[in-house]
Structure formats: structure tokens, C-alpha cells
N, C-alpha and C positions, 0 to 999 in steps of 0.2 A: 112404441115412441113415444121416448121419455121428451121433454120439455126442457128439464134443467137447463140452466146456463152452465154450458162447460168453459172450456178455456183452451189456447191457446196448444197446451200441449194434451189435451185428453187424447187418450188413445180409443176410445168407443165411440164411433157415430152417433149422434141424437138427431140425426134429417137428411133428408137429402140436399139440404144445403150445405152443410159441416161437410159432408161426404166430396161433392163437387168442387166447396174449397179448401180442402186438405189436398186433393187432387190439384190446384191451381196454382195453390203455393208450390208444389216438389216443382211443377212446370217452370214457373217463374223464377226459381232458386236457379234451375237450370242455367235458365237464359241468363241471369245473372254471371253466373258462372263460366259463361261463355264468349262476355265480352271480351276481358283479354288477350282471345286468341283472334280477334276477326281484325285482320291487318290493313285495315281502311281508318284512314282522318274521319271522326265525327266528336261529337259533342257527348263525352262518353261519361262526364258526371252526373249532365240533367237526362239523360237518361236512369243513369243509376238512382237516381229519384224519384223520376219516374214510377219505376218498378218498384220500388221499395216504399211509394204512397200504397201499389197496389196491393204488396203485401200487408199493410197499413191495416187495408181494407180487410184484409181477409180473417186476419186476427179478431178484428169486429165481430164478421161474420160467426166465428169460430166461440168467442165469450155470450154471444147472445143465444136464446131458442128460438127454434123455428116460427112462433108466432110473434117476435116480436119485432116492432120497425123498422126497428135500427141493424136485423138480420138480412132483410130484403134488399134496404137503401146501400149498406157495404157492400152485398154480392152486386149489384146494379154498378155501384162505382169501382170495384175494382174492374168489372168485367172491362168498362171504359178505360183505365188505366193500362190496363194490357193491351188494349187495342190500339192506344194512341201510342204503345213504345213497338209493335209492332209496324204501324205506318212509319215511324223516324227508320226503324232498320232497309224497309225495303226500297226508302230513297237509296241506300247507299251502293247499290249494285244490284247484278244479278247474282241470288244463292246460290245457284248451282254452279258459278264461276269462283266462290269462296265457302266451303262446309264448313265455317264454322257459325257464318252468317246465316245459312240454309237454316243451320240447327237452333239458333236462337229464333228462328222467325217460326218456325215449325212449333217449339215450345210455347211462344208465346199465343200462335195460334189456338194449341189445344189450352193453354189455362183460358182466355178469354169465351173458347165455347164452351169450357168445363161451368166456368161463375153463368153463363146465362144461364146452361139447360137448370144450375144450380137455383137462378134467381125463379124462373118458371116454375118450377116443382117448390119451391117455398113461398110462391106467389098464390097457388091453388092450394098450398096449406092452412096460409093463413084466409083465405077466401072460405074455406070451408070450417072454419073457426073464427070467422070474424067477429063474433061475440067474447074472443077470450084473448083478442089482439093486447098487445103492453108495447110501451113503449121501448122500453130497451136503452141500452147505454153503452157506450165505448172506455173501455177503464185504463182508468186514470192510474196515473204514478199513485201508490201507495200514503194512507199520510203520513205524516213526520209524527214520529216518536223520537221518548227521550232518552238519551245517547247514553247506551250499557258497554261496559269495558269487558274487555273477553280475558276471560281467567279460567284456562286448562282447553278450553273448545270455544271455536270460534260464535258469537254473537250474531243474529242475522238484523242489518242494521236497517234504517228505514227512514234515510239522512230528506231532507228538503231538495228537491230534486225536478228538474222535467223530465220527458219520457226519454229513454235510449232509444234511436235507432242504430238497427244494427249495420254494421260499416260490413263494403265489399269495396274489394281491391279489382278495377276496371283500368288499372294502368296497362298498355300494350305490352303484351309478351313474347309479342314478335315485331319484325323491323314493318313499319308503315308501309306502305306502295306509296310512291309518289304521284300524285295525280299527272297527268300532261298537261302540257301548258297551252289553252288555246292559242290559234294562230290569231295573231294583229291584223285586225281587218281595218281596210281604210274606208273612211266614211262615204258614203255614196251622191257622187257630182247634185247638183239640182239646179244647177244653173248653166250658162254656157261661157261666164268668167269661170268659175269653177271646173267647168272643164278642158278649158285651155289652160288653168294652171298645174293640174293634173298631167297633162301632156308635156309641157314644161320640164315637171319632177320629174318623170322618166326620160326624157330624153339628153338630161346634162345627169343625170344617176343621182339627184338627189331626196331621190323618193327612199334608196335605202338606207338612210337614216331615220325613217317614220318606223322599222324594223329590229333597230338596235334598243337591246333590253338597258334603260337604265341602271345603275351604278347603286348600290346600296347607301343612303347616307350612312354614313359614321358618328359615333357617337363624339357630340365636343370635350375634346378635353381641358380639362381648367388648368388654369396658369396656377404656380407656384405660390403666385400671394394668394389666390382666392381657398388653396389647404390648409385653413389656420385649423389646429386643433380646438376644442372647445374646452373653455372655464373649468367646466362640468361635465359629468356623465347623466346622461337623460333619465328621468325619473320609469323603474317600471312598473308598470300597472298591477296592482295587489292579485288579479286572474292569474301573471303571469307565475307570479310567486306562488301562487297555489299549483299551478300546474307542476313546477317546476319538483314541489314537495311530494307532490300525490305521485311523481314518474319515480323520486328516490326511493319512496315504500314501495312501489310494486319494482323497482331491485330489489331491495332487502327481501322481498319476499321469496320470489325468485330464487336468490341465493339460499336461503333456508330450506327449500327443498329436499334438497342434497345433505345440510347440516344436522335435519331430524331425523335422518338413520342411522343407526350405531355403527359404527367399527367395529374391527374386529376385538379394542380393547374395552368399549362399550357397552352397558347395560339397555334394557328398555326404558328404564329409569331414569338415565344421564340423560336421555333428549328432552325432558321436562324442560328443561333451563331454554333450551334451542325453541322449542314450540312457542313458549310463553311471550321469548322473543319476537318470531312470525306474528304471534295475534296482537304486540302491540302496534307492529307495522300495520298489520291489516285494521286494527282501530284508528291508526293515525289516517289512512287513506280515507276511512270510511267517513270521520267527521270532516276533511275536508268538502265531501258533497259534490254536488253535482259540478262543479268545475275539472275534478280527477276523472269521471267517466268515462267522457270520450278518449279521456287519452291510452285506456287501456288498449284497446287495437290499434293505435300509434305505434303504444309497446312493445306490441306483441309483432304488428306488420313490418320494425325496422330493423328487424333480424334481420342480418346476412346470409345464415344457414339457418335448419331447422333447428330449433331450440325448445325442450321440452320444460326447463325453466320457466321459461317465459310462459308459455301455454299453462301453464302449475299456476304460474301469477295469476292470469288472468281470470282462469279459470276459476281462482277461489275467489280473487277478487268481486267478482259481476257476481258468483255464489252468495257473497254476505252480505249483498243487497236485495231488503226484499223489493219482490215483483216480479212476473213475468216477462218486461221486457229486456231485462239486464239478462236475464238465463238466455230468452231467444237469440241477443247479441251474442252472448259467448258460443250459441248451437249454430248459428251463421258462421262465425271465427272457424271454428271446429272444423266445419264441414269444405273451408278453404284448405287447410292445414297438410302437410305433408304426411305422410304416416310415422314419422320417424317424432313427431311431438305426440300421440297419441297415447303414450304412457302418462305425459305430463298431463295433458285434460283430464286422461281419468282419474288422475289422484286429488286435481283438483274439485271436480265434480263427487267424486267420493265424499272427501271432507267437509265440502261447502254445506252453510245450516242450511238455503234456504230450500224449502218442499215445492218450488215450483222445477225442480231439476228431476223431480221423479218423474212429474207428467209430461217433461221433455225431454225426457230418455224414454218413454212410453210412446211418444208419439214420433223417435226416431227409427224404434222398432222397426215402424213399420216401411222403412226407406227402402228403395230400388237397391241400396249400396250395399254389397255385403260387410263390405270395411264397418259404416255405420252400425247396420244391426248389429253383429256383434261389440261393438263396443257399448252401444246402448245397455246389451243383456249384463255386462260387465258392469258398469258403473252400478245397473239395479242390486246385482246379484252383491256387492260389495256396500249397500247401503241398506240390504235385506228389506228388498221394496218390488218385487218382483211379482205380480197378479197372474190371476187368471185370466184376464182379459188378455194380458201381454204374451202368457207361454198358450194358450190357445189357437192363437191365429199364424203361429211361427212353430206349430205341428207336420206339415205341410212344407216347409221350406224345403229346400232338396241339396244345399250348399253346406257341406260340411264343417265348414268351422261355425256356421248360425246352428246347426243339428246338436251338434255337441253341447252349446251352452243350453239349446231348448233341456236337452236329455235332462244336465246337472239342475236345470230350475226344476226340473218335477222332484226333484228330494225335498220342495215345500211347497211348490203350487201344483194346482187341483185337486177335487178330492183325492182321500187316500187309494180308493178301492181303482179309480179311474188311472191316476197318477201308475199303479204296480201295476196294472194292466197294459197300456203302455211301455214301462219299462221291461214287464217279463217279454212281450213280444220284440223288442230290440234285443234283449238278450239271445232270445232264439232266433231270430232270424240276419243277423247283423256278423259280418267277417271282419269287420274294422276294430282290431283289437283294443284301441283306444276309445272310443265307443261303447263299448261293450263294459269296461271295466268303470266307466265314468254313470252309466245303466247301474250296474250291480252295488256303487256305493251310493249311490240314491236311493237303489232297494233298501241298502242297509240302513241310511237314514230314517226313511217310511217307518224303517222297524218289522220289517221283511225278513223272517228271521231263514224261510228258504234261501232268500238270498245268500247264506252262509254253506247252502251246500253248491253254489255254483262256483263259489272261488275254488271248495275242496276238489271239483274238479276241472277247473284249469289248473290246478297242480297235476292231479293222478294222472292226463293226459294233455300233456300242454304242447297249445299250438307253437309257441316260441319261449325262448327263453325270457326275452325281457314281460311278455305277458304273465309267464311265469313268477318273475320276482314280483311283481306288481301285484296279484293278486295272494302270495306268501305273505305281505306287508299288511294288507288290508284283514286276509287270516288270524294273525298274530293279535289284531285290535278285537276280534268279535270271537275266536274259536275257541274250541274246549280242550281239557288236559288229552282228551284222543286226539290230536291235531297233533301231538308231538311228532311223529312218526313223518307227516307230511312236511311239515317246516324245516324239522332238521334233515332229511334227503333235501329240499329246495336250497336250504344254504350250503351244505357240503358239495352241492352237482355244480353250484355256480354262486358264491360268496359275491353279495356285493355289502358296501356303506347301511344304504336303504335298510336293507333286509337284517342285518345285524343289530341296528337301530332298532329294529318293530320286534327282534328276538328280546330283547332287554324289555318291551312292555308285555310282552308274551307271559313274562313271569314265571315263567316253570323252571325246577330245581334242575331238570336234566338238560338244557339251554346251556350250561353253565362252562361242561366239558368241549365242547365247539365254537365258545367267543374266548374261552381260553387259548384253542389252536389256532382262532383265527387272530391271534395277539402276535403270533408268528408269520404271515402273512407277507408279503413285496408291497403290498400297496398300503399307502400310509393313511387313505381313507376307511380301509375297513380296519385299522388295526385301531384307529381312534375310536372307530363305530364300538368295534367290540368291547373295547375296554368301556366306554360309554355306559355300555348296556349290564357289564359285568357291576358294576357301581349303582345302577338301576336299581337291579334285583337285591345285591348283597347292602349295600350300604357300608360296604367296607373299609373308608375310610384312607385305602391305599393309594396315597399322594406323593409326587417329587415334584421338583424345582428344578427347571431345564433352561438354558438358554436357547433362543432359535430369532429368525431373524424380523424384523420388520415385514410387514405386508406394505407394501411397495407399488403403485401402480408407473411400472415404466414406461414412455413413449417408446414405440415401436423401433427395433433396434441401441436401444440405448445398452441394453442389457449386452452386447456383441459388443460395441464401441471400448466396454471397459469404463471407468473412473471410479469416483466415489463407491467404497465397499458397502453396501447394507447394512445399519446397523443392526445391533441385537439387543434382544430385551429379555428377563428373566421371567418365565412365566411359572407358576401350579396348574400341574395337570394328574389325570388320574394314573398311577402308576398302568405300563405297557409292557414290563417286561413278564410271561409267562411264568417264570418259573417262582416270582413268588406271587404270584395270584394261583397257581398249582399246590404252593405249601400253605397259602392259606386257605384253599376251599377241602384238602386234604383233613383238616380239622373242625372244617364244619359240614361241610355235603354228606358223607353218613348221615346225620342227623336230620338232615332238611326233611321235608313232607312233600312229599310229590304228588298228593292230591291236590296242596292247596295255592292258591294266587300269592306270588310275593312280591313286594314293589317296596326298596328302601328299606329291606330288614324288617320287615313287617308285614302284614297279612293285604292284601290289597284293599281299599274301598277308592269309590271314586274322588271322594274329597282329598285323595294324597293328588289327582289331576291338579284339583286348583291348588292345590296347595305348588306344582308345580310349572302352572301360569302365573302366579302369584312371584313368586322365588324370582331377586335380582339377577343371580347367575343363567337364569335358563333362556341358551340363545334362541334367535327369533324363529329360525327352523323347528326345531325343538318345539317352539311354545305352537307351532302351526301344528304338528303332530297331536302335541295332545289335546289341542280342541277339538282334533278331528275323533282321537279316542274318546272324548269325553260327550261327544256326539253321541257315537257308537254305543257305547258302555250305559249310557244313564236312557239313551231316547227321549233330551230334552234339543228343543230346538231354542237357540238364543245368538244373540247377533252379535261375535267377540270376532275382532282382529286382530292378530299382534301388533299391525300396521297402522291400528285405528292413534286417536290423539292419546297420549297418556294419561289424562285425568278422565277420559272415558271408558280406557281401558279397567281403570280401577274401577270406576263406578259396574260397568259392566260384570267384573270379577266378585265384588258385591253381592252384588245379584246372585250370578251361579253359585258361589259358595252357601245359600242363602236357601236356593232351589234344591241342589245338591243334598246336602244336607239333609233336607224333609226328604228323602227317598228313601224308601226300607231294602236297607243293603245289610245282607250279611257276607264279614271281611272272609279276605278269603275263595270265595266264590267266583267262578269263572261265568262274568255276567256279561249278556245283551240284550238293551232298549227293554232296562225296566219302568220305562212309562210306555203311553201311546196316547197320538193324537187322537181326539174323536173325532166322527167321520162325519164330513161337512156335508152337506146336499150339493148337487151335483148344478143346480139353479134355482135361484140367481146368485151369481158371484161377485160379490163384494168389491170392488174396484182397487178397496185402501183395507186393510185391518186397523181401525181407531183403538185408543185404548194403550195401555203401555205395562210393563212389568213391573211394576215396584212389587215388592218381597211380600209371598204372603203373610198373613197375618190371619189372627184369631177370631173366631165371630164373636160380634155384637152379643149383646141379651139378647135382642129380638132377632137374632140370626141373619143379619144382615152385615155387608163389610163394612165397615166404617169410612164416613166420609172422606178423611183423606190419600186413601185407600185407592177410591173410584177417579179420583184428580189424576189428569196427564201430569207427566215429570218434564221438568223442564228441558233435557233432552228427549229426540226422537228414539228412542233406543227400542220399541216395538217387539221387545223381551217377548212378551205377553203375547203376539200375534199365533204363533202355534204353540201354546203352554195349554200342555194338555190340564183339562178343568179335574179331572179325578185321575191318583196316581194310585197304582195300584202298588200291592206288598210283592214279595219275591216269590211266592208261592200264595196265593189267595186264596181261603177256603173257608168253608160256614164255622164262626165258633172264632176263629179267630181274633186278637185286638184288633189286628190292621184292617176286615176287611168291610167296618162300618166307614164310611168316608164322609166325610164332612163335605157339603155341597160346596163346590165353586172352589175349594183350594187343593192343593197338595196334600195326602196324607200321607205320613211318615214321620221322621226324623225334625226334632227341633234344629233348628238352624246354627249347631254347634260344630266343633273342629273334632273330628273323630281321634280318638286318645291314643297318641303314637306309639304304638309297643317297641320293647325293645326286641335287639334281633333273635334273642333268646325264645321269642316269643311263637317262633314259626321254626324251631326245631321240634320234632319229635323222634320220640324211637319206640310208640306203639303203633300196629296198624290200624288201618284204614280201609275203609269200604266205598265205594260211592253206592248210593241209591238208586233203586229202580224208580218207576216214577208212580209205581203205589206207595211208596213209603216217603214221598217226597214232603208230607204232611208232620209224620212222625222226623224225619230229618229238621226239618224245622224249627220243631220244638225242641230237639236237642242244642242246637246251635243257639238259640233264642236265649240259650242260659248265660252268654256273656253279651253279645249283639247289644248294643244301646237303646231303650228304650226312647218315646215319646217326651217331654216334658210340660211346664206348663205352658198358653193356660188349658186350661180345662174346658172339653166340650160339655155343652147342654145334659144335666143327668138326664133328661128322657132319653129314651131310647131315636134311633135315627133309624126312618125307610131302610129297608134291606137295601143293599148296591144289587141292581137288576146287574147280571151276564153282561161282560162285553163283549156283543158282536165278532170282536176279534181273538178274542181266548181261545177261539178252536182254531185260531193257525198255531203251528209247531212254535216254540219258543228253543232259544241256542241257550237256555241260562241251563248249569249243573247245580244242584245242589249238594252240597258234601254232608255226610255225619262224621262226625268225628270223635274219638272216645276222650273226653276235654278231660278226664283226671290225666291224660299220659300227654294228649298231643300240644296242650296248652300250657304254659308257665302258671307261675304262681301270680301275676300282675295283670297277665290276661283274662284270669278263672275270677279275679276280685275288680275286676274292671266296673265300676258302679254304673247302676242304669240312668239315662240323663232324667228319667223318670221314677224316681225312688217310691212317690208316694200308689200304696197299692196294698189291697187286705189281704193281711199275712195267713198264713195258714199251716199244714203242717209238715213238717220236714221231708224232703224229698231228695232221692240220690242224684246223683248229678249223670247219674248213667241210665235214668230209667226212662223207658220213651213217651211215659206220660206228660202234657203241658203243663206248667206251672196253671195256679188259680190266675185266668187274667183278670186285668188290675180292675177296676171298681167302676162304674160307668159313670163316675165323675171323671175321670182318665180324661185328658186331650193331650194338644199339642202347643208348642210355640211356634210361633213364626216370626221370625224379627227382621227388620226392614236396616236397608243404611240410616246412621243417624247423626242429626249435627250436634257436636259436645257440648250441654251446657256448663258444664267445669268439672274439674277435677279433683275427688276426694275420696272419702270411704264412706259406704253406708252405712256407717254404725256412731256412737254416741261415746264419750269416754266412759270408762265404768266407775261407779262412786260404790258407798257403801249402802249394803245392804238395806237402810233405811231409807235412802237418799234414791234406791233405783227404778224408782216409777218414770215412766215416760214422759209424767209430763214435767216431771225434774230435770229430766235429760238437756246434757249442753248440746250446743249444738257443734259439732266441728267444722271447721273454718274450712271454706271452695268446695265444702259438698255439694254436688249435684242439685239435690233436694232442698226444702227447708224439712225440719221433722214434722209431720203430720197428726197433731195431738189427737181431733176427732175423728181419725181413723184407724184407733185403735182397739184390738177385739181381746178378748180375753175369752180363754175355751178349757174349760177341764177335762181332762182327758186322762184313760184307765192307765194304771203303771205296769198292770203284769200281762206279758203280751203274747197272744197267744199263736205265735208260729216264728217262723225265723224272718229276720229283718233282711231283704233281699239287698241287694245281689250276692250278699258272703253267701259261704254253705257253712252248714255248721257239721262239723265230724261225728261220724254214724256213732252213739251213745260212747263218745268218748274215747272209740279205739281207733278212729282215722287220724291221718296225720294231721297237726297243728294246721289255722289258718297261714300260707305264707307272709299275708297282712294283716295285721290287726288296725283296726282304727285307731286311730290315734289320741292320744290322751290332752286335755285338757293342757296340759302342760307342753306340751308335743307342740299342736298347735300354736299356741300363743307365744309360748315361752316368759321368761321371767321378764315382770316390767314392758309388756307390751304393750302399746298405745294402737294396734290398729285396727282392734276392738275391744269391746270386754269379753273378759271370759263368763260365762254361766255363773249368775251368783247363787251362794244356796237358796234363795228363796226363787230360783226357778228350775230346781234339782226337783224330780219327781220324789219326794220325799214322802209322800203320800197319796192316796186317789183323789184326793182333793186337790195337788198341785194345777199350777195356772200357769200356760203356756202363754206369753205375750209377744206379738210382734205387732206393728204399725202397718198401714199401707205402704208405706216407704221402704221398711224392713220388707215388707211380702214381697216387691214389686224387687228390689234388690237381689234378694234369693233367688226369687226365677229366671234376673239375668244372668248371676253368678252362675248358676246349675247349667246356663245354658253354655256360658262362653267355657266351663270348665266340668266338662263328664266327668273327667278321671279326677275329678277331687272333689266327688261329691260326698262321701263322708263327714271331710274333716271340715267342709260347708256348712253340713249342719248340726257339726260339734259345738261350731263358732256360734250357731244362731240361737243354742242350748236343744235343739232336737235331737236328741242323743235316741229314740225308737221308732220305731216305723208307725208305732200308733200315736204319736205325736203328730209326726208328720204328715201323717190321713189326714188325723184331725183336724189340726191347722189348713188345710189344704182345703179337706171341702167346708169347713165354715167359710173361709174366705169364698170360695167358689158363689158359692151361695151368698154371699152378698152380695158379689159384683153381677151375678145375677138378677137383683132385683133395684140394685141401683146404678142406674147409668151413667150418672154422673162420678158415681168414683171409680167408675170402668173405664170412663173417659180417662179419669183422674189417672189411675195404674196403667193403662195404655202408653200415657206419655212419659212416667217414670219409669216404666218398663224398659222404654227406647233409650232414652238417657244413661240406665245404668247398662244395659247394654254396652252401650257406646263406650260406655267409661271404663267396662272391663276387657273390654276387647282392646282398647289401645294399651290398658296397663299390661296385659300380656301374660300375666300370674295371677294368681288367688294368695289372697291376703293370709299371712302366716302367722 
């Protein structure tokens, strides 16, 4: 039994007292919610306050361990308060005559009994552990902190305030039954005189006046002279002014719930100004502090009808104030809200920054009301914090709406082997189509390749048309080229808009004909989806400008009644004329290679999905599909939503770009699950994964991660919760350069933008063939001739320990490797695409069609992984050129505005040989001069800089390799800028090296090896290099183009 203090929202029982406290709290809340239905007159406010005090005692018991004296005292006092409330209700009447009264009394009886049992059990625990007793405490409000304005995302505020009690509406919801008036009783005569007086009154009839009800006294009417207007208005107290301002802020927050959602002509980036204004109102409400908090429940309750906007404002406002009491108050209001308001509560609690929301939702998932359990699971899913402790108890729930969400949660919750076993059993046993497809999607998210066969089975023997359509859409994201016939059969049998869009993501050449035929369909949505997919595959750029009516939501009956016509607008859209597409494809389709996956006129890579997510013009629906595709293709788990705060989306996308760029991919391959999550132990399971997903960074000279990488980020992004520590190359094998992993980090490519190949780069006239699994190593060697490799910084020269085989490697994968005759299938630009890591040992010239792998890079080769950076300044990393006698680094003038000053103490001079021992990759050398010349030769110095260029100094004669003793000079800042520029512009590698004076592979390798060794020895210079690299990487990324 754990005795660590919990809190009100904890989902795991810490002791018998905590279990009893949770059961009692639920019972007291049910009694509170039954008070409005009792049709009797009584002091409702007093009874409500007594029951709220009992709930406060319960929270104190939950916040303290079993060995705390406060824990036992809170259980005892809570039982007393519940018994008092039960006694007050028992006086009102017969519980059998009034069912709501009977339910409230029964629930309070159960609460008091549960708290007494919990107190007895806690007393036994404390007696047995009396030497360990502590005092405990009742949690107060968090201490005030300095105010911080919200920029892009809401800040968690801690203003000075008093504890916030939950508000419960107890006003009667049914007519109050009037209690019968008691009869008037005459006083009993006690003397002979009183008896005679009574007899005379009876005889004369005067006794009847005693039974006449007196008329109520009317309020006095003021005379006209008394109604004199005041000479001035009475002063308003300051607190009332603050409350009015707080209410205005809540109004604006509610209005901006709809304004932050893009309409038909807006993009996701256009919502940032509306979100910032919403955050400013939220900050203003938080700055008011204590006087405004009690108004939240009044603001929510004054609505005459269910209002999701008010629910959103209440949830976001209370969720932005630090403390458990504010979140508990929001949950109490949520439990009293009608179902129509749940979407507003969902959005507000999802977007709010309070960490107490996760614990409160985990606790709410144990509720007996199914609608509250599903709501809690939805919020936790959106926040990315569904823990194993939340999911495990719900596996036995039988409600369909709850079980579907539990199956969805198994995509990340529970250890992989346990979750996969559960999901496979569900797929085999259930007849529910929705549940089966949710389970298959969760299996795919866990990287379980056999789930792809379940999709194929659903298409080969469909149980229903809807199931086949949904299975086909998923298969388009994870399938192989061999699945083409299945997908075309489903699309031709029952075309839908969603399937047509998915065919565009499938990216096969032979789906273009089906898409062109779909342009003649009568359904406008299918036509639009087919045109979108054609453009997604080919990037043909066929556009047309049309006029269409504005999307206006008219009230019921307005369209039939007539009136002002809906205005028209001009829009540019993809051409939907099948004849124009057919004519365009006649010229291009015969040369398309049906063995490669195509996206946007280029070979498909996962970075293209990140580009789509970052694009301004991508609609929200397409961004959701792209996020799902990125998860399935890469196997990465990330917390990105197209409905999140725009600033947080930017941050998530920058992290995604780094992580996706670090993967080892083959352009054009049909990939699925490029990474695998590590197997976690079944027990114990952590309640929450700490740490964040800052971008992977190179190892320090000591082999550990830099301190700044271990710090938590300012936003609770939790990207690294499911991040695999070791990413596998596409086809791992002994001797492959990517099979030696850096412990703790994803291996593979550096965080660079993949080169965007022209459309002609995916056409081919030569034959190709699929490679059997026995030949996959050779296929990878063939494709590696143009696959960009890794870049700086480098791994330690010492050989790393051999990577142990992954226990899940025996599981079948859905990755197909293709061997293509590169000399014929790829254009010159693709063949000449430089490696991102150009430093390697040179060797003998090899033919492009050889099956032997090129010599691997030296052991000094490594990887560069960058993170989102803070800009320092914008300028160039070079100094103006001087005449040869003045070319020394120590005499070089600074260029104003450069991110970093010159580092004259970190200048290295390296002697390099001048006679190359082999070809300089990635360019091929014609065989004996008989082959065709290279399609692209390295640019000359004049081509790079141009006459009079000041962007960077052209290599002076003193820096040219005139003799074997020539020297190449690079300062630390120049070396960092070179690394960053190569990472950002891998397609301009040769141009960049020429500009730095590194025109041969020997020079490049020597400079790299020398600096790598120096940085390994000097931790101070390594830290300086890290900072310079991050600043330069941010500079070149924002610039967008390399220097010319």
C-alpha cells in the first residue's frame, strides 16, 4: 500500500480510507443533485452548504496519506456532516411518498456509512503504524506567482485568492407542494369566568371572528413628495466594478470559441489573431483574481437554454487558474450540465493548461454515469494523457460507447504486447463494424503489421459496404503496391469522397485513370475529392477560377421563403474537367513508374506529410488525414491536433519535422511503421510519463545528453512519452552504416528538408522489378546511391556496441523495398542529389548498377539533430573578402547583424592532401570517359558568387589547393554555420562546400575529422558549437534559400 499523498483527482486508491472517500463523494454529489427535485419547502441553501462541507472533508482525506492524522479526522468529520444532512432531510416527510427525498436520504446514508467504515480502517492502519504517523494538512490555494501574459497558448495563473467552493444549483425544479394550514385552536378556559365568556361568544356568534384569517398588510405607498430624485448616483463599490469586468471577459471568451475555428475562406493560420484576443481576455479575467472566480458558476447558470459557448468559457477560465479547487468546481458544474453543453466543456478542458485536469478526468472515468466516462476519456485522449491506470479498469466495462474509447486508447496505453493481444482478441470476436475498425487502427498505430492483412480480408469478403469503404481508406495509407487491385475494385464498386481522397494518398500510378473517371460522377463531393487526389499525386498545377455562392447558414424555412439571393465569390480550384486531365495524363502517364509511390510529382517521403501539415492552404479535414497517415507510416507517436492552439501546432510541427527527418527512409518506397516503440514492463505502470520531446540532439563528448535537452519544456507537449529510443533503418543488417545506433536517440537522417524533386524525376522508361526478401540488403545498397545520408555532428570515433536485435523484429513488416535501375529510372537531378553527409572515405569508382554497397562512411561519421531555436540575429556567417595578404581570420571584418561574433580563438589550420584517391560522392564519374556527362556539374566559383557578390568571400588563391601543403582554415563559427547550412539545404551541398573553399572530398573529410576530434576533447568548445549551430540553423531555416 502506498502512502504517498494523492489528491482529489487521483485515479488509484492509496488505502481503504481513500476508497471510502471516493465512494462517499459520489454519493453526496448524487444527493446534492437530487435536492432540486424534492417538492417540499425547506432551507435548501443551508443543506447545500452542509453537504459541500462534507465534500471538502472528503477532498482533505484524499489529499493526505493513510498515516496522516488529517486523513482520519477528515473521514470522521465528513461522516458527521453527511449524517447531519440526512437528519435534516428525514424531517421533511415520508420518504416513500416523495421518491427524490427517498433517494437523497439513501445516498447520504450510504455516504455516512462508507466514511465511517473508512475511518475505522484508517484507524487500524494508523494503530499498526503508529510510529510513522504524520500530521498531514488540508491543501490550501497555491501561493501567488507573478503574472505572465499569454502569448499563443494560455498561461497557468496563480492570483491571490480564497479557496473556490463548487457551486450546485438547488433551486426547486418542480412546483412546491403547499403545506396544509393548521387549524386555529381556541385557548382552553381555566376559570369559571373564561368558561362563561366562551359560552356567551358561542351563543352570540362572535366566536366565528376568531377563525377568520387576517388580511396581509400592504406595503405603504410613498407620497409624491417623498419620491425626490437623488442629486447624484450612489457610488458603486470597487468589487462590483471588478465583477462586471470579469463577466465581460467571460462573454468575450465564449464568443471567441466560434471565432477561432476557420470558416470556408480561412486557413488554420488565420485564427491566430482571434486566439490571441481570446487569451488577452483570459489574462484579464485572471488578473482580476479572487473577485471574479465566483462569477463563473453564475455566468454559466444564467443561460436560459443549453449554451456550449458558456461552458467553454467556464472550463477554460477555471482551467487556467492553478489549483485543484478550481478544476473540481468546473467538474461539479459539468456534472449538472445538459448533454448539449458537453462539446463546450470538452474544448475548454482540453485547451486549458492546468495539470489538475488530467487527474480530475482520470477520476471522472470511474463514474457510474456512462456519458461522464466517455467525456473523461475524450478529454484525456485529446490531451494525450491516457494512462495505463485509467484504461485497465475500463477493459471490463460493457457499455459500447465506453468500450470503443477504451479500444482507441489501446493505441498508446498498456504495454505493447498486452495491448496487441487484447486488440487481436477484439478483432476476432466482435461483430461491431465500428469497434473492429477502431481496433485495427489501434493495431496499426502500435506498429503491428499483421493488422494490414485484416484490412485486406475486410475488402476481399466485405461484411457491409461501409466496412469495406473504411477498410479501403485505411489500406490506402499502409498498403503496398500489390493492394492496387483491391483498392480499385472497392473504388469502382462504391465510390465515396473519402475513398477518392485516400487513393490520392496511396500514390500509385494506376489509380489516375479511376480518378479521372470519377470526375464525371454526379456527386459533387466525389468529383472534388478525385480532383484533389489527382493534384496530390501529380502536382500538375491545373487550376481554374470560378464563381460559387458563399456558404451561408440560413434559418429554417428561409430558403423556401425567398428574399435576397446569396452573393457569389470568385475562387480558384483544381480543374474538374476530365478531358483536360485525360489530355495531360496522355503525355505523362506512359512514363510513370508503377513501382514507386508518388506524392506531389516527386518520390514520396514522410517529410512531404509534414509539409502538408504546415501548409497554409491545407483544410482541417485534410490535416487530420495527414496526421493519421504520418503516424502510420513513421510509427511515431506525437501529440498534434489541427484544432489545437496555432502556436502549439507550430511548436509540434517543428518537433515533428526534426523527428521525421531523423528517420531512415527510401524515397518512393511503400513504407509502414518505420519505427517501433520499446516494450514496456507490464507492472508497475507509471501514472504519467514525465519528460518532454525536445528535439533529439547530438551526444556530448562524455556520451550523455546536454543538460538543456533534459529539461522540461515550457509547454506540456509530452511528445516523448512514446518516442522510441532507437529507430531502425529501413532494412537493418550487419555492416550497414545505420545499424550502429546512438543510445537514447533516434538514428537516421538529420533534421533537414528532403529535396523536392521535379516531376520528371519520377518518370521512367526502363523496366524495374520487385526484390525478394532475400535480396533486400542489395536493394537498399542500390537505393542508397541517392538516399540522403546523415550529417553533422559526428558520433565518437570509438565503435559503439553492437545493437541487440529487437524482439519485435520477427514480426512481419509491411515495408516493400524496390530495386530500380537508377541510371534509367531517375533523372539527373535525382542522381546528383548530394548526400546530407558528404564527409566519407573515398574509394574506387563504382558503377551505378553494381550490387555491392559503397564503402561506408568513416567511423567519425555521425548525425546532426536540431531543435526549434530562438533567433539571435539575421546575417551571414561569413566575412567580407579581402585581398590575399589580408585574408587572415584574425583580420577579417565582422558583418553587421551576424548571429555570432567571430571566434578568433577557435580557428583551426589543417593540412590536406591534394590528390584524391577516389570519386567525391554523391556524383558518379563516367566509366573511362565513355559514359554520358553528368547532368549537373558542380558550379564554379563565379557561378556561385557572381561578380561583385558580398554574400560570402570567394575562396582566395591562398586557400586553393595549389600544393600538398595547402591549408584550409575554418573557425568554430564557420564550422557551425557550415553544419547548419548543410542540414537546412541538402540539395545545395556542392555549392555550399565551394563557397567555404572545401572543393574536394579530402578537404571536407579532413576538416570534419579535425574539428570532431577537437570538440570531443574540449567540452567548452563543444557547448559553444552547440549554441552556434542552433542559432545558425534557425537563421538559415528562416532565410529559406542558401547564399548564392
